[in-house]
Phi, psi and omega in degrees: 000159178264146178277167179298327176288323167305314183294314179298322175292323181293314185290326185279327174286323176294313180304307183299325174296320185291314177304315177293312180306313173304321173295316178293319178302308182303312182302316184289322176289319175301317186292316179294322178292326177292318180292322179294322179287329173293324182284325171308309185297316176304312177298316178299319179295326178293313178289337179292315179296321181290314175302334172296307179306315181295322185288329178306302183305314183289340182283314181291322179299316184296309177306314185290313179310308180301321173292322173295313179304316180290329178285321176300321174299322176292311185300316187289319176300319171307314183287328178298315186297312178305319184288320182301312178300323178291327183290313170304317177294327178291318174306317172297312176298318179300321175295314180295316175308311176308309171304312166309308174300317187295317176292315173301319180289324168308309190290319178304310188292336180290307182299326169297319174297320171301316183288327178301305179302322179292323180289320179294315174306316182290325178302306183302313178305309180302325172296321180296310184300318178307308188302309186295319181308297188304321183289322178287324185286334194272000000 
């Protein structure tokens, strides 16, 4: 069996060793946390830089997209205006052609009516000649 003095010596020695060991462990854990925090800070700083670059790229892209949209809008307006003019010109030409055709059709119909009247006159004369021929042959 151990004496009280031996027990006290063992307890004090073990207690001291445990306290010193705990102090070392605490220091090592704090050092690891410090290193980890430093690394996290580096990563966060890198992410901040990356976010700034992304924002810059987004801003540039937004400006370019806006410029392209404006250019397209202007071009579309020009095309629409040109198409409107061409459609109006085409409609005017169609109207002129329709008027010319209408005039020509009216002239042709007038001539046909004249020819029809003339043919009717010839038909009447032929009928009279046929009557005379029939009367003469009878």
